[in-house]
N, C-alpha and C positions, 0 to 999 in steps of 0.2 A: 272598732268593730272587736268584741273581745271573739278572742280564738274558739272559745270553747261553747258560745250560740251558734243554738243547734237553726238551720235555715225555713222555715216556712215558704212553698210556692204556691199562691193562692192561685188559684184559676177559675176566674167567674168572671161571667159577660156584663153584668147588674154591678155599675161602678159604685154604688149607695153602697152593697153588699159586700163587692172585694174592702171599700173602706173601712164598713164597720170592724170586717175579722181584721185588717190590718192592723187597724187601730189596737184591739183589741190582744191583740198576738206582741204586737213591739211593747205594749203595756206587759205582758206577762216576762218578757225577756226575750223575746226571740227578731232573728234577724230577718225581716218580708222579700220574697220578689213574688211577683203580681203579673198574673197575663190574661189579657182579656178572649183569646179564643182556647181551642189547641193547636193551631200548627204554632203558636207564637209559647203556647204548652210548651212543647216538646223540642224546642230553643234553649228556652230559658232552663231546663230540666240537664242536660248539653251544659251548659255554660254555669249556672248557679251548682250544681251536685248536690241538689237539695236534701234535709233529710228525711224530711216527711213531705207528702203534699192534698193540701187540700180542692179536690176537685168535683165541679160543678159537671150536671150529667148532659145538660141540656147547652150547648157550647156553636157559636158559628163556626165554617170551615170543620172541622171534626171534633166531631162529640167527643163527653166526657170520657164513654163507655172506649168509646174506641181508641183514646187517648189511655187509657186504663190497659187497654188490650194490647198494645205495643211495645210497655211500659214495662208490662208484668214478662213479656218472652220476650226481654232484653237481656242476656247474661249482668253485663252493670248496670241496669237499675231493676232487676226485681226485686230486689229485699227493700227497696224504697217503700215503707208504707203509704198506701192511697186510701184518704176516707173520701166518698162520693157521696155530695153530695144533691138529691133528688126531691123536687115539688110531689115525685111518683110514689105514691104510698101502698099497693098495691102489693102483696108478698112475691107476686112472680116475679113485679123489679126488681125488688128488693132479691128475690134468687139469682139474677141475670147478672147484678151488678156484684155481686160477693163471689160468685161463678166468673167472672173475669179477671176476676182479681184483684178488687178494693179489698182493704181488710179490716172497712166496718162502711156502714151506712146511715145517712143521716140523715130524716126524711125534714121537708120545708112546710113550715116556715121550724125554725129549731132555735130552741134556747146557747145562745151563745156561749152562757158559763159552760154549760154541758159540752159544747164543744170544744171551749177548751181542757176542760177533764178527757175528753176521746185525746187529743191530741197530745196535752200529754201521757196517756195509757198508751197509743202504740209507743212514742218514743221510750221508753222505759223498756220500750221491748228492742226497738232498734237501735237507742242508742243508751245503753244503762249506764256508763258513767257519768251523764247529764243528773240520773236519778241516786248518785253514790252506791252504785251498786258494783261490789267485789267482780272482778276477772278473772277467769282460768284458761289457760292452754296450756297443755301438759302439765309441765311443773311449774311454771309460770305463776305465779298468783300476782294480782294488780290490785291495787284498794287504792278507789277513785276521793274516797272521802279523805285517808292518811295519805294521802299519796306513798304510799310505799308500794314498794315493787319487790316481791322475795322468790327466788329460782332453788326449789329443791331447801336445802335448812339454808341460802343460802341469801342475804339482806343484797341487794342491789342500789348503786348509786348514780341514778340518774341527773341530769341536766336539766329545767323546767321543758324545752324543745324536746328531750330524747321521752322524756314523760309521755306529753301529747302524741308525738309519734306511735308510740308504743302500745297506748290509748286507743286508738285508730286503727293500726293494725289489730289488735286482739279482740275490740268491738265484732271485727266481720274475717274471722281465721278465711284465711283463704282466696280473698277477693284482690284482684289485685290495683294495687294504686297508680296513680302515674302520679310521675315529678309535679307536676298541674294540681292536681287533684288537693297531693298533701302539701303543696304550699299555701293551699285555700283554709282547708281543714283545720291545719298547724300553725301555719303563719297568718293566717287572715290576708281576707282580699285588699283590704287597705294598704298591705305593706307591700312592697317592691324585693323581692331574695331574688336571686340565681337561682336557677334550679340545681345549677351544680354546689348550692350548698345545702340541698336535701338530702345530696349523694356523701358529703362529710359528717352530717346528724347520722344519718345512716349507718354510716362505718366506725362511729363513737358507740352506737346505740347496740351494734354485733360487739362490739370490742364490751360492752357492759353486760352481756349476755352471758357472754365466756364462747358462745360457738356460732361462723357466722352460717353457718347454715337452718336455721332456725327463719331468718330474712331471705326469699329468697329473690334473687333481680331475675326478671324477666326481657329477657334480648327483648328492644324495644316499644315495651312496653310500659312497666316496672319494676315495681316492687310487693312481695304478700308472705304474709307472714304461714309459716306450713305451707 
């Protein structure tokens, strides 16, 4: 898997729709995880750390609306975009979905092409580096298109791993990333790397940035920017 490949979690109990969505998302270059019901969805969010969730309202065990509510009340998943799919087309249902925390609401039957566009639009907001957007935090500027990083008037030399680490931190300043989450995002799920390797590269990144304070160590939890 490519480490820059965003992960989409599809939560849909209808197998045919699940497979159509999976096929189209993979064709667009996304990594796809799939759940058939609400309980499985909540477990997969923990395991897969998705970048975006496409969530059906009507699900067995735990409804999509309840899954969305739970995710949006948790600090570690609050910022993950949720696109709600539903056959409910009434305005009151759309409003309920959005008030529960869904970032977008798509009525069935829907155009797969339009849904792909909505997924990309949400990802541009949540993972701007995937769209080549320039990231800024204090006096640090990261250009994901040219792979250049500056701090103030100084150009920073970063290795590929340090660049991906900094990109991850700058996309979500303040968020605490565990070592396991950083391994998944920066090194990829298919590669075995010892968690201590994360500490080594964090040390290199701090040295390149010129001040250790920018990247906080959160005891027992991981690392955060700012």
